[in-house]
C-alpha positions in Angstrom: -22.8 -145.2 -112.8 -22.2 -147.7 -115.6 -18.6 -146.5 -115.7 -18.0 -148.2 -112.5 -19.6 -151.4 -113.3 -17.5 -154.5 -112.9 -17.7 -157.8 -114.6 -17.0 -161.3 -113.1 -15.9 -164.1 -115.5 -16.1 -167.7 -114.4 -13.1 -169.8 -114.1 -12.7 -172.2 -116.9 -13.5 -175.2 -114.4 -16.8 -173.6 -113.7 -18.3 -172.9 -117.2 -21.2 -175.0 -116.4 -22.4 -172.6 -113.9 -22.6 -169.6 -116.3 -22.0 -166.9 -113.7 -20.6 -164.3 -115.9 -22.1 -160.9 -115.5 -21.9 -157.2 -114.6 -22.3 -155.7 -111.3 -22.7 -152.0 -110.1 -20.1 -152.3 -107.1 -17.2 -154.4 -106.5 -18.7 -155.6 -103.4 -21.6 -157.3 -105.3 -19.2 -158.6 -107.8 -16.9 -160.1 -105.2 -19.9 -161.6 -103.3 -21.0 -163.2 -106.7 -17.4 -164.5 -107.6 -16.3 -167.8 -106.5 -12.6 -169.1 -106.1 -10.9 -169.1 -109.4 -13.1 -166.3 -110.8 -11.5 -163.1 -112.4 -13.2 -159.8 -111.5 -12.4 -157.4 -114.2 -12.9 -153.6 -113.2 -13.7 -150.7 -115.4 -11.9 -147.6 -114.9 -13.0 -145.2 -111.9 -12.8 -144.6 -108.1 -14.4 -146.9 -105.9 -15.4 -145.7 -102.4 -15.8 -149.1 -101.0 -14.0 -151.2 -98.4 -13.1 -154.3 -100.1 -12.7 -157.8 -98.7 -11.1 -160.5 -100.7 -11.9 -163.8 -98.8 -11.9 -166.0 -101.7 -9.1 -167.0 -104.2 -10.3 -164.5 -106.9 -8.3 -162.3 -109.2 -8.9 -158.8 -109.4 -7.7 -156.8 -112.5 -8.4 -153.3 -114.2 -9.9 -153.6 -117.5 -7.9 -150.8 -119.0 -4.6 -151.3 -117.2 -2.7 -150.5 -114.2 -3.6 -147.2 -112.6 -7.1 -147.0 -114.0 -8.9 -148.3 -110.9 -8.7 -146.4 -107.6 -10.1 -147.7 -104.2 -10.5 -144.9 -101.9 -13.2 -145.3 -99.1 -14.1 -142.6 -96.7 -12.6 -144.6 -93.6 -11.4 -148.0 -92.5 -9.3 -150.4 -94.4 -9.6 -150.0 -98.2 -8.4 -153.4 -99.1 -8.3 -156.4 -96.7 -7.2 -159.8 -98.1 -7.5 -163.2 -96.0 -7.3 -165.6 -98.9 -5.0 -166.5 -101.8 -6.4 -163.9 -103.9 -4.6 -162.0 -106.8 -4.6 -158.3 -107.3 -3.0 -156.6 -110.2 -2.7 -152.9 -111.0 -5.0 -151.1 -108.6 -4.4 -148.0 -106.9 -5.1 -148.2 -103.3 -5.7 -145.0 -101.4 -7.5 -144.0 -98.0 -7.0 -141.7 -95.2 -7.6 -143.4 -92.0 -4.7 -142.8 -89.5 -5.9 -145.8 -87.3 -5.9 -148.2 -89.9 -3.8 -149.7 -92.8 -4.4 -149.0 -96.3 -3.7 -152.9 -97.3 -4.4 -155.5 -94.6 -3.2 -159.1 -95.6 -4.0 -161.4 -92.6 -4.7 -164.9 -91.6 -2.9 -168.2 -92.5 -4.7 -168.6 -95.6 -3.7 -165.3 -97.0 -1.1 -166.5 -99.6 -2.0 -163.4 -101.7 -0.3 -162.0 -104.8 -0.3 -158.4 -105.5 1.3 -157.2 -108.7 1.9 -153.7 -110.0 -0.2 -152.1 -107.4 0.3 -148.8 -106.1 -0.6 -147.7 -102.4 -0.8 -143.8 -102.1 -2.3 -143.1 -98.8 -2.0 -141.2 -95.5 -2.7 -144.3 -93.1 -1.2 -145.9 -90.2 0.4 -148.3 -92.6 0.7 -148.6 -96.1 0.7 -152.4 -96.4 0.3 -154.6 -93.2 0.9 -158.4 -93.2 -0.1 -160.4 -89.9 -1.4 -163.3 -88.3 0.5 -165.9 -90.5 -0.3 -164.4 -93.9 2.2 -165.4 -96.5 1.8 -163.0 -99.5 4.1 -162.1 -102.5 4.2 -158.7 -103.9 5.9 -157.8 -107.1 6.3 -154.3 -108.6 4.3 -152.5 -106.1 4.9 -149.0 -105.0 4.0 -147.7 -101.4 3.8 -143.9 -100.4 2.5 -143.1 -96.8 3.8 -139.9 -95.5 1.7 -140.4 -92.3 3.0 -143.7 -91.2 5.0 -146.9 -91.8 5.5 -148.1 -95.2 5.4 -151.9 -94.9 4.7 -153.8 -91.6 4.8 -157.6 -90.8 3.9 -158.9 -87.5 3.5 -162.2 -85.7 5.1 -165.7 -85.7 4.4 -167.6 -89.0 4.0 -164.3 -91.0 6.0 -164.0 -94.0 6.2 -161.9 -97.2 8.3 -161.6 -100.3 8.7 -158.4 -102.0 10.3 -158.3 -105.7 11.0 -155.1 -107.5 8.8 -153.2 -105.1 9.3 -149.6 -103.7 8.6 -147.7 -100.6 8.9 -144.1 -102.0 7.7 -142.1 -98.9 6.9 -143.0 -95.3 6.4 -140.9 -92.2 7.9 -143.8 -90.2 10.1 -146.8 -91.1 10.0 -147.9 -94.8 9.9 -151.6 -93.6 9.1 -152.8 -90.0 9.3 -156.5 -89.3 8.0 -157.4 -85.7 7.0 -160.1 -83.5 8.8 -163.1 -85.2 7.6 -162.2 -88.8 10.0 -162.7 -91.6 10.4 -160.8 -94.8 12.5 -161.5 -98.2 13.0 -158.3 -100.4 14.6 -158.7 -103.9 15.7 -155.7 -105.8 13.5 -153.2 -103.7 14.0 -149.5 -103.0 13.1 -147.9 -99.7 13.7 -144.1 -99.5 12.4 -140.9 -98.0 11.4 -142.7 -94.7 11.8 -141.6 -91.2 13.2 -143.4 -88.2 14.6 -146.3 -90.1 14.8 -147.6 -93.7 14.4 -151.0 -92.3 13.4 -151.8 -88.7 13.7 -155.3 -87.3 12.7 -156.1 -83.7 11.8 -159.0 -81.4 12.9 -162.5 -81.1 12.4 -164.4 -84.3 12.0 -161.5 -86.6 14.1 -161.6 -89.7 14.6 -160.1 -93.0 16.7 -160.9 -96.2 17.5 -158.1 -98.7 19.1 -159.0 -102.0 20.0 -156.1 -104.5 18.1 -153.5 -102.6 18.7 -149.9 -102.0 18.0 -147.9 -98.9 18.5 -143.9 -99.1 17.4 -140.7 -98.0 16.3 -141.9 -94.5 15.5 -139.6 -91.6 17.3 -142.0 -89.3 19.2 -145.2 -89.7 19.3 -147.1 -92.8 18.8 -150.5 -90.9 17.9 -150.6 -87.4 17.9 -154.2 -85.7 17.4 -154.9 -82.0 15.9 -157.3 -79.3 17.2 -160.5 -81.0 16.1 -159.7 -84.6 18.0 -161.0 -87.4 19.0 -159.5 -90.9 20.7 -160.4 -94.0 21.7 -158.1 -96.7 23.4 -159.2 -99.9 24.6 -156.8 -102.6 22.5 -153.8 -101.1 23.3 -150.1 -101.1 22.8 -148.0 -98.0 23.6 -144.3 -98.3 22.4 -140.7 -97.6 20.8 -141.4 -94.2 20.8 -138.8 -91.4 21.8 -141.2 -88.6 23.9 -144.5 -88.8 24.0 -146.7 -91.7 23.3 -149.7 -89.6 22.1 -149.6 -85.8 22.3 -152.8 -83.8 21.1 -153.3 -80.2 19.8 -156.0 -77.8 21.5 -159.1 -79.2 20.3 -158.5 -82.8 22.3 -160.0 -85.6 23.1 -158.4 -89.1 25.1 -160.1 -91.9 26.3 -158.1 -95.0 27.8 -159.5 -98.0 29.0 -157.6 -101.0 27.2 -154.2 -99.6 27.9 -150.6 -99.9 27.5 -148.3 -96.9 28.4 -144.8 -97.8 27.7 -141.1 -97.6 26.7 -141.0 -94.0 26.8 -138.1 -91.2 27.2 -140.6 -88.4 28.5 -144.2 -88.2 28.7 -146.8 -90.8 27.5 -149.2 -88.2 26.9 -148.6 -84.3 26.6 -151.7 -82.2 25.7 -152.2 -78.6 24.0 -154.5 -76.3 25.7 -157.8 -77.4 24.6 -157.3 -80.9 26.6 -159.1 -83.7 27.5 -157.8 -87.2 29.3 -159.7 -89.8 30.5 -158.2 -93.1 32.1 -159.8 -96.1 33.3 -158.0 -99.3 31.5 -155.0 -98.1 32.6 -151.3 -98.4 32.1 -148.5 -95.9 33.1 -145.1 -97.0 32.4 -141.4 -96.9 31.3 -141.5 -93.2 31.1 -138.4 -90.8 31.8 -140.1 -87.6 33.2 -143.9 -87.8 32.8 -146.9 -89.9 32.3 -149.2 -87.2 31.7 -148.3 -83.5 31.5 -151.4 -81.4 30.3 -150.9 -77.8 29.7 -153.2 -74.6 30.8 -156.6 -73.4 29.5 -159.4 -75.7 29.0 -157.0 -78.7 31.1 -158.4 -81.8 31.8 -157.3 -85.2 33.6 -159.3 -87.7 34.7 -157.8 -91.2 36.4 -160.0 -93.9 37.5 -158.8 -97.3 36.1 -155.5 -96.6 37.2 -151.9 -97.6 36.9 -149.0 -95.1 37.9 -145.5 -96.5 37.4 -141.7 -96.9 36.2 -140.5 -93.6 34.8 -137.0 -93.5 35.2 -136.5 -89.8 38.0 -136.4 -87.2 36.9 -139.8 -85.5 38.7 -143.1 -85.5 37.2 -145.2 -88.3 37.0 -148.3 -86.1 36.3 -147.8 -82.2 35.9 -150.9 -79.9 35.1 -150.1 -76.2 33.6 -151.3 -73.1 34.6 -154.8 -73.5 33.5 -155.2 -77.2 35.3 -157.5 -79.9 36.3 -156.9 -83.5 37.9 -159.3 -86.0 39.3 -158.2 -89.2 40.4 -160.4 -92.1 42.0 -159.3 -95.3 40.6 -155.8 -95.0 41.8 -152.5 -96.4 41.6 -149.2 -94.4 42.8 -146.0 -96.0 42.4 -142.3 -96.2 41.2 -141.9 -92.4 42.2 -139.6 -89.7 42.6 -142.6 -87.2 42.0 -146.2 -88.2 41.6 -148.5 -85.2 41.2 -147.5 -81.4 40.6 -150.2 -78.9 39.7 -148.8 -75.3 38.9 -150.2 -72.0 39.8 -153.5 -70.2 38.3 -156.8 -72.0 38.0 -154.9 -75.4 39.9 -156.7 -77.9 40.6 -156.4 -81.6 42.0 -159.1 -84.0 43.4 -158.3 -87.6 44.9 -160.6 -90.0 46.3 -159.8 -93.3 44.9 -156.3 -93.2 46.5 -153.0 -94.6 46.2 -149.6 -93.2 47.4 -146.7 -95.4 47.2 -143.0 -95.6 46.3 -142.6 -92.0 46.6 -139.1 -90.8 47.2 -139.8 -87.1 47.4 -143.2 -85.6 46.7 -146.5 -87.5 46.2 -148.6 -84.4 45.7 -147.1 -80.7 45.3 -149.4 -77.6 44.5 -148.0 -74.4 42.7 -148.6 -71.1 43.9 -152.2 -70.7 42.7 -153.2 -74.2 44.5 -155.8 -76.3 45.1 -156.2 -80.0 46.2 -159.2 -81.9 47.7 -158.4 -85.4 49.4 -161.0 -87.9 50.6 -160.1 -91.4 49.3 -156.7 -91.4 50.7 -153.7 -93.2 50.8 -150.1 -92.1 51.9 -147.4 -94.7 51.8 -143.8 -94.6 50.5 -142.9 -91.1 51.5 -140.6 -88.4 51.9 -143.4 -85.9 51.9 -146.9 -86.8 51.1 -148.6 -83.3 50.5 -146.7 -80.2 50.1 -148.6 -76.8 49.1 -145.9 -74.5 48.8 -147.1 -71.0 49.0 -149.8 -68.3 47.6 -153.1 -69.1 47.2 -152.3 -72.9 49.2 -154.5 -75.2 48.6 -157.7 -77.3 50.7 -159.8 -79.8 51.7 -158.6 -83.2 53.4 -161.1 -85.6 54.9 -160.6 -89.2 53.6 -156.9 -89.5 55.1 -154.4 -91.7 55.2 -150.5 -90.9 56.5 -148.1 -93.5 56.5 -144.4 -94.1 55.3 -143.2 -90.9 56.3 -140.5 -88.5 56.7 -143.0 -85.7 56.5 -146.7 -86.1 55.6 -148.1 -82.5 55.0 -146.0 -79.5 54.9 -147.8 -76.1 54.2 -145.6 -72.9 52.9 -145.6 -69.5 53.2 -149.2 -68.5 51.8 -150.6 -71.9 53.4 -154.1 -72.6 52.9 -155.5 -76.3 54.7 -158.4 -77.8 56.1 -157.9 -81.3 57.6 -160.8 -83.2 59.1 -160.7 -86.6 57.8 -157.3 -87.4 59.4 -154.5 -89.6 59.5 -150.6 -89.4 60.9 -149.0 -92.4 61.2 -145.5 -93.5 60.2 -143.6 -90.3 60.5 -139.8 -90.2 61.3 -140.1 -86.3 62.0 -143.1 -84.2 61.0 -146.5 -85.8 60.2 -147.7 -82.0 59.9 -145.3 -79.1 59.4 -146.3 -75.6 59.1 -144.1 -72.6 57.4 -143.5 -69.3 57.7 -147.0 -68.0 56.4 -148.6 -71.2 57.6 -152.1 -71.7 57.2 -154.2 -74.5 58.8 -157.3 -75.9 60.5 -157.3 -79.4 61.7 -160.6 -81.0 63.2 -160.8 -84.2 62.2 -157.4 -85.3 63.9 -155.0 -87.9 64.1 -151.1 -88.3 65.6 -149.5 -91.2 65.9 -146.5 -93.2 64.6 -144.2 -90.6 65.6 -140.6 -90.3 65.7 -140.9 -86.7 66.7 -143.5 -84.0 65.9 -147.1 -84.5 64.9 -148.2 -81.1 64.6 -145.2 -78.9 64.0 -146.2 -75.4 64.4 -143.6 -72.5 63.2 -143.3 -68.9 64.9 -146.6 -68.1 62.1 -148.6 -69.4 62.6 -152.4 -69.1 62.0 -153.3 -72.8 63.1 -156.6 -73.9 65.0 -156.8 -77.3 65.9 -160.1 -78.7 67.6 -160.9 -82.0 66.4 -157.3 -83.2 68.3 -155.7 -86.1 68.6 -151.9 -87.0 69.9 -150.7 -90.4 70.3 -147.4 -92.1 68.9 -145.3 -89.3 70.3 -141.9 -89.7 70.8 -141.1 -86.0 71.5 -144.5 -84.7 70.1 -148.0 -84.6 69.7 -148.1 -80.8 69.5 -145.2 -78.3 69.1 -145.8 -74.6 69.1 -142.7 -72.4 69.8 -144.8 -69.3 70.2 -148.5 -68.0 66.9 -150.5 -68.3 66.4 -152.3 -71.8 67.1 -156.0 -71.8 69.1 -156.8 -74.8 70.0 -160.1 -76.3 71.8 -160.9 -79.7 70.6 -157.6 -81.3 72.8 -156.1 -84.3 73.2 -152.8 -86.0 75.0 -151.5 -88.8 76.5 -148.7 -87.0 78.3 -150.9 -84.6 82.0 -151.9 -85.5 82.7 -155.6 -85.7 84.9 -156.6 -82.6 87.7 -157.6 -84.9 87.5 -154.6 -87.2 90.2 -152.1 -87.5 90.2 -149.3 -90.2 92.3 -150.0 -93.4 95.1 -147.7 -94.0 93.8 -147.2 -97.6 90.5 -148.7 -98.5 89.7 -149.2 -102.1 87.3 -146.7 -103.7 84.1 -148.7 -103.6 84.7 -150.1 -99.9 82.5 -148.8 -97.1 84.2 -146.2 -95.2 85.0 -147.3 -91.4 81.8 -147.6 -89.4 81.0 -145.0 -86.9 80.5 -145.6 -83.1 77.2 -146.9 -82.3 74.9 -144.3 -80.8 74.3 -145.9 -77.3 74.2 -143.0 -74.9 77.2 -142.6 -72.7 74.9 -143.0 -69.6 74.5 -146.5 -70.5 77.2 -148.8 -69.0 79.9 -150.5 -71.1 78.1 -153.9 -70.6 74.8 -152.4 -72.1 76.6 -151.3 -75.2 78.4 -154.6 -75.7 75.0 -156.3 -76.3 74.5 -154.6 -79.5 76.9 -156.1 -82.1 77.7 -155.5 -85.7 75.4 -157.4 -88.4 77.0 -160.6 -89.1 74.9 -161.8 -92.0 77.4 -161.5 -94.6 81.0 -161.1 -95.5 82.6 -157.7 -95.9 81.9 -155.8 -99.0 85.7 -155.8 -100.1 85.7 -159.7 -100.1 82.9 -159.8 -102.4 84.4 -157.1 -104.6 87.5 -159.0 -104.8 85.5 -162.2 -105.9 84.1 -159.8 -108.5 87.4 -158.7 -109.7 88.7 -162.1 -109.8 86.1 -163.1 -112.4 87.6 -163.6 -116.0 87.1 -160.6 -118.3 83.8 -158.4 -117.8 85.9 -155.1 -117.4 83.0 -152.8 -118.3 80.7 -154.9 -116.0 82.9 -154.6 -113.0 83.4 -150.7 -113.5 79.4 -150.3 -113.5 79.1 -152.4 -110.5 81.8 -150.5 -108.7 80.2 -147.2 -109.5 76.8 -148.2 -108.3 78.5 -149.5 -104.9 80.3 -146.3 -104.8 77.3 -144.2 -105.1 75.4 -146.3 -102.4 78.2 -146.3 -99.9 78.6 -142.5 -100.2 74.9 -141.8 -100.1 74.9 -143.8 -96.8 77.8 -141.9 -95.3 75.8 -138.6 -96.4 72.9 -139.7 -94.4 74.7 -140.5 -91.5 76.3 -137.0 -91.6 73.0 -135.3 -91.9 73.2 -134.5 -95.6 70.8 -135.4 -98.3 71.7 -138.4 -100.2 70.7 -139.1 -104.0 67.6 -141.4 -104.5 69.0 -144.3 -106.2 67.1 -147.0 -108.0 69.0 -150.3 -107.5 67.2 -152.5 -109.9 69.2 -153.3 -112.9 68.9 -154.7 -116.4 71.6 -157.3 -117.6 71.9 -157.8 -121.3 74.1 -160.3 -123.3 74.2 -163.8 -124.4 74.0 -166.9 -122.1 77.1 -167.9 -120.2 78.6 -164.5 -119.6 78.4 -164.3 -115.8 75.1 -162.4 -115.3 73.9 -164.9 -112.5 77.3 -164.8 -110.7 77.5 -161.0 -110.8 73.8 -160.7 -109.6 74.6 -163.0 -106.6 78.0 -160.8 -105.7 75.8 -157.7 -106.1 73.3 -158.9 -103.6 76.1 -159.8 -101.2 77.8 -156.4 -101.4 74.4 -154.6 -100.9 74.0 -156.7 -97.9 77.3 -156.0 -96.4 76.6 -152.2 -96.9 73.2 -152.6 -95.1 71.2 -151.9 -98.1 69.6 -155.4 -98.2 68.8 -157.6 -95.2 70.4 -160.8 -96.4 71.4 -160.5 -99.9 70.5 -163.9 -101.1 69.8 -164.7 -104.7 66.3 -166.0 -106.0 66.5 -167.1 -109.6 63.3 -167.4 -111.8 62.1 -167.7 -115.1 58.7 -167.4 -117.0 57.7 -170.9 -115.9 58.2 -169.9 -112.3 56.0 -166.9 -112.6 53.2 -167.4 -115.2 50.2 -169.5 -114.3 47.7 -171.4 -116.1 44.5 -169.4 -115.6 43.5 -165.9 -114.7 44.9 -164.7 -111.4 47.2 -167.6 -110.8 50.1 -165.5 -112.3 49.8 -162.7 -109.8 49.9 -165.2 -106.9 53.0 -166.9 -108.3 54.8 -163.6 -108.9 54.1 -162.4 -105.6 55.3 -165.8 -103.9 58.6 -165.4 -105.8 58.9 -161.8 -104.7 58.4 -162.8 -101.2 61.0 -165.3 -101.2 63.4 -162.7 -102.4 62.5 -160.3 -99.6 66.0 -158.9 -98.3 67.8 -160.1 -101.2 67.9 -160.2 -105.1 65.0 -161.4 -107.4 66.9 -162.4 -110.7 64.5 -163.1 -113.6 66.3 -164.8 -116.4 65.2 -164.3 -120.0 62.7 -161.9 -118.8 61.7 -160.9 -122.4 59.7 -164.3 -122.4 57.2 -162.6 -120.2 56.3 -160.2 -123.2 56.4 -162.3 -126.4 55.8 -160.3 -129.5 52.4 -161.9 -130.2 51.3 -161.9 -126.5 48.4 -159.5 -126.3 46.5 -162.3 -124.3 49.3 -163.8 -122.8 49.7 -164.0 -119.0 53.0 -162.8 -119.0 51.7 -159.3 -119.0 49.9 -160.1 -115.7 53.3 -161.1 -114.1 54.9 -157.7 -115.4 52.1 -155.6 -113.9 52.2 -157.4 -110.8 56.1 -157.0 -110.6 56.0 -153.3 -111.2 53.5 -152.8 -108.3 55.6 -155.0 -105.9 58.7 -153.1 -106.8 57.0 -149.8 -105.9 55.5 -151.1 -102.6 58.6 -152.6 -101.3 61.3 -150.6 -103.1 63.6 -150.9 -100.0 63.4 -154.7 -99.5 64.2 -156.3 -102.8 66.5 -155.6 -105.7 65.1 -157.0 -108.9 67.5 -157.7 -111.9 66.0 -158.8 -115.2 68.3 -160.6 -117.7 68.3 -161.7 -121.3 69.4 -161.2 -125.0 69.9 -157.3 -125.8 67.2 -156.7 -128.5 64.6 -158.9 -126.7 65.1 -157.0 -123.4 64.4 -153.8 -125.3 61.1 -155.2 -126.1 60.5 -156.3 -122.6 61.3 -152.7 -121.1 58.7 -151.3 -123.4 55.9 -153.7 -122.3 54.6 -151.8 -119.5 55.0 -148.0 -119.0 56.1 -148.5 -115.5 58.9 -151.0 -116.4 61.7 -148.8 -117.7 61.4 -146.4 -114.9 61.8 -148.9 -112.3 65.4 -149.9 -113.5 68.2 -147.5 -113.0 70.6 -148.8 -115.5 71.5 -151.4 -118.0 74.7 -153.3 -117.9 75.8 -155.2 -121.0 77.8 -158.4 -120.8 80.0 -158.9 -123.9 80.8 -162.2 -125.3 84.1 -163.8 -123.9 87.1 -163.7 -126.4 89.0 -166.6 -127.1 91.7 -165.6 -124.8 89.1 -165.1 -121.8 87.6 -168.6 -122.6 91.0 -170.0 -122.5 91.5 -168.4 -118.9 88.2 -169.9 -117.8 89.5 -173.2 -118.9 92.8 -172.7 -117.0 90.8 -171.9 -113.9 88.6 -175.0 -114.2 91.9 -177.0 -114.6 93.3 -175.3 -111.4 89.9 -176.0 -109.4 89.8 -179.7 -110.4 93.7 -180.3 -110.1 94.4 -180.7 -113.9 97.2 -179.1 -115.9 97.4 -178.1 -119.4 100.4 -178.9 -121.6 102.0 -175.9 -123.4 100.9 -177.4 -126.8 97.5 -178.0 -125.3 97.0 -174.2 -124.3 97.8 -173.2 -128.0 95.4 -176.0 -129.4 92.8 -174.8 -127.0 93.0 -171.3 -128.0 92.8 -172.3 -131.6 89.8 -174.3 -130.7 88.0 -171.4 -129.0 88.9 -169.0 -131.9 87.2 -171.2 -134.4 83.7 -171.8 -132.5 80.7 -170.7 -134.3 79.3 -167.7 -132.2 75.8 -167.9 -133.1 72.7 -167.5 -131.0 73.2 -170.8 -129.2 77.0 -169.9 -128.4 77.4 -170.5 -124.5 80.5 -168.4 -123.6 81.7 -169.5 -120.3 79.3 -172.3 -120.2 81.0 -173.5 -123.5 84.5 -173.2 -121.8 83.1 -175.4 -119.0 81.8 -177.9 -121.3 85.1 -178.1 -123.3 86.9 -178.7 -120.1 84.4 -181.5 -119.0 84.8 -183.2 -122.4 88.7 -182.8 -122.1 88.4 -184.6 -118.7 86.1 -187.4 -120.2 88.6 -188.0 -123.1 91.6 -187.9 -120.7 90.1 -190.7 -118.6 89.4 -192.8 -121.5 92.9 -192.6 -122.6 94.8 -192.9 -119.1 92.4 -195.9 -118.1 94.2 -198.1 -120.5 97.8 -197.3 -119.0 98.8 -200.0 -116.6 100.5 -197.7 -113.9 99.9 -194.1 -114.9 102.1 -191.5 -113.1 100.7 -188.6 -111.2 101.6 -186.2 -114.0 99.7 -188.5 -116.4 96.7 -188.5 -114.0 96.6 -184.6 -114.2 98.0 -183.5 -117.7 95.6 -182.8 -120.5 97.1 -182.9 -123.9 96.0 -181.9 -127.3 94.5 -185.3 -128.0 91.9 -184.6 -125.3 90.4 -181.8 -127.1 87.0 -182.3 -128.7 87.5 -183.3 -132.3 91.0 -184.0 -132.1 90.6 -187.7 -133.4 87.3 -186.9 -135.2 85.2 -187.7 -132.2 
């Protein structure tokens, strides 16, 4: 059997012993070998039970796969020392023994490129303090476990290894052992891809993939601990993750998907922590968290695309869930919190495209939500029964059927929250529901703003209702406690409808829809929105501006469309969908900023904007110095303009002609998305020179579609500049002599009107220069009269004496 002969080559440090030679069996060769020797094995199948109890190296002479170890029974390969094995195929068919056993505190073995193809109790078993490292090994064991580690002090490192088939778990870590897996694959196993159990047992997986498991992807129990980084878990028949018995599992940058059951199921005081992890395409829930003391924490995670009809997040029986900066979308229900002592906390999270309820709280459970956004849902928040409640701060709910429902004794607290665009009531309270609403706003709904029936003792403080088609506040009977609340469908106490209102003025407000069953004192608690002056006052100021006839007409047309559209909605008719964002083109000093400010005030007086304030920015306020900072700056400016007008001067600077790598494009892209996501909250006006603004509008396909129209501001004529100068004189208590007006008109007519011409700014600068020259002249008079202190003469004009 020469083809089975093996050769022992001495270690370089042992050459003097001259032990090189050939042996008929591996057992003989290993007996002759000493620590440091290499056993080179010719191709063939060896029916031997090998024991490596020395630090030797065993390699096939003709490469990996050419040598097979397949004894009739027992353990084919046992390693008890720091031996190295390369490229062997280990078989065996003993259902009561492992195919490879690495055991003992001295077994710091290295297995590289080996294949275990067996039907044994375990493919590779590591125990009793052994600490091997395996690289590029493949295990197939349809009769039992793939890999098993047992015992305190036992640890193994697996790099680029694969468990390709296992009748039980792919990897089992028991009895306080630890395992580290790097870029490994575990698939086609039963029970669990990875099983962790017993105190002290731990596994760390990095860049691994677990799939095609008949059971759970990872199962952790009995105080075991696991950490997964950049791992994929998918196509399993059970849960992606199953935790019980105070086990802990941490996921970072992982993907859990394509599951018929839960992404993760937690019970028995287990703890799950996920960061930057995605859970999607699950048949039951993304996270199911059960039992008192069980906790789940998710930060910067994405949960989406449920394949079933269950809530994505289920928290019950006293469990706790914490979400931070997470996105949940395309789900039947997003978050259900049930039972007393159960609690969910969410900060800066988004819930979108939720077919039924985004957040449901029942059975005495509570939630704490801050800075969260709910968009496109059936119900935004539903507090269902007695004891259910919590605190919601700074949350936004939009494009829902009903924004907030409170029933059957539930009692949440909402502060500084917004509900916009509800198909039915923005806030609906019935059946002895309570609730406290402070500084909340409901707007643009097709039903009632606050609809409170059954005499519910809801407390409303400083709440505001705008552009709700049926009414801002509807109380079917006494009960609600109202303080300092306002609505745009309540007439001001001093208001009297004018006999003939200007075309652009808002028609007289309708009576507030406070049901007649409510006593007069109840109705009086809802007052008109006092935030801004009436539209006709702002329009009067617009009309008083010098020149700008075409600009005034354009603004009046827009306001007429908005006012009539609002009245049509209140009458139950369809209103045209208007884009209120504008482009102002023209030279500097033509009144663009002033008109923008007045436009915001008028829209606020019509209830289109909350406050109408103006936030003026330029490129320097929006564009950062490094990637990512521009989006942050742009979003911050947009947030400051919430409820008002964002005025971007010289907007063309965001899209320079040679700006292929310029960060201004990031500002434009961010702005376009914010305008779409918050289209009812901010009016954006971009301004600049006419030709340059055409380049800006073509910088992004979505830019031009976001702006309804362009308004051109013409240069002021000499007569209009003179009128501006007159107004400056009147404001500051100066007077122009008749000959001064003629000289001033000639001065304005002779000005160079190039790119640097300042229009109204130039007129004001001329006036300031005249005031300075007047002061220098009058200061030398011994006792000037009042007329001399006021009168500006031709000598005060710039250049009148060569200066």
